[in-house]
N, C-alpha and C positions, 0 to 999 in steps of 0.2 A: 504494500500500500504506500502511496506517495503522500508525504506530509506536505500540507499547504500552509504557507506562512500567511497569517491573517493581515499582517501589516503590508504585505505585497499586494493583497487583494484590495485593501482600502486605498493604497497609493494608486493602484490602477483605476479604481473607481473615481477617485478625485481627479486624476489626469484626464480620464475619458469625459467626465462631466465638463471640465474646463475647456477641453478641446472642442467638444460639441457646441459650447457657448461661443467660442471663438469662431467656429465654422458658421454659426448663424450670422454673425456680424460680417464675416468675409463674403458669404453668399449675398447678403443684403447689399453690401457695398458694390459688388460687381453688378447685381441686378439694378440697383439704383442708377448706375451710370448708363444703363440701357433704357431706362424708363422714358416715356414720351412727354410727361408733364409733371408738374409739382405735386399734384394730388396722388398720382401713382407712386412717386418717390416717398411721400409721407406714409402711404399705406404700407409700403415695403419696410420702411424704417420702423414703424410701430410693431410689426410682427417680430422683427429681429431684436428689437429692444426688449420686448416682453419675454420672448422665449429665451434669448441669449442671457439676459440678466437672471432669469429664474434658474438656468443651468449653473451660472456662476454662484448664485446663492446656495444652491444645493451642494455644489462642490465645496464651498467654504464650510457648510454645515457638516458634511461628512468629515472634512479635515478637523473640525472642532470635536467631533465624536471620537477621534483617535485618542484624545486625552481623557475620555470618559463622558458618559451621558450626564447632562445637566438640564434641568427644566428651563433655566435662563437661556441657554443656547437654543433650545427648541422654540421658546417663545420669540426670541430675536429672529430666528429664521422664518417663523410663521408671519410675524409682523412685516419683515422685509418682503416676503412673497406677496402678501396682501397689498402692501404699499406699491409694489412694482405693478401689480394689475391696475390699481386705481390711477397711479401717476401716468403710466403709458397710455391708458385709455383716454384720460382727460387731455393729456398733452397732444396726442395724435388728432383728436377731434378739434382742438383749439388751433393747432398748426394748419390743419386742412381747411378750416373755415377762413383763417387769415390768408392763406395762399389763394384760395378761391376768390375772396373779395379783392385781393390786390391785383390779380391777373386772371380774368375770366376765361382765358384760352384753355381748352381741354384738348387732349389728344383725340384725333378723329376716331380712334378705336374705342373710345369711351361709349358704352352702350346707353347710359341714361344719366340724367343730371338731377338728382334729388333736391339739391339746394336751390336751383332755379325754379323748381316747382313749388317751393315754399312761399315765395314772395309775391 
């Protein structure tokens, strides 16, 4: 039977989570450079920020668990995850509305325009 070192598994998990978070930002950066308009760029950025930051937070939490479980670390991770959801959602909507109002040009591939229908 092969003995598995738990510190190696946790280090691997920490690294994989951090790399996946970095990959989210890299893919978003490449995709944003190809986007047709500001609204599409903001939409891409909001997904990368939400998912990438959550993966970074989980990576930091697993790293914190290597010193032992504490309720404080768990509470901090949960608050950080919740704050990430709220902040990225509000920020992306605010940025999208500001970009739309500053420059009304949309990519011709945009199928519909909900904001124009509001007013």
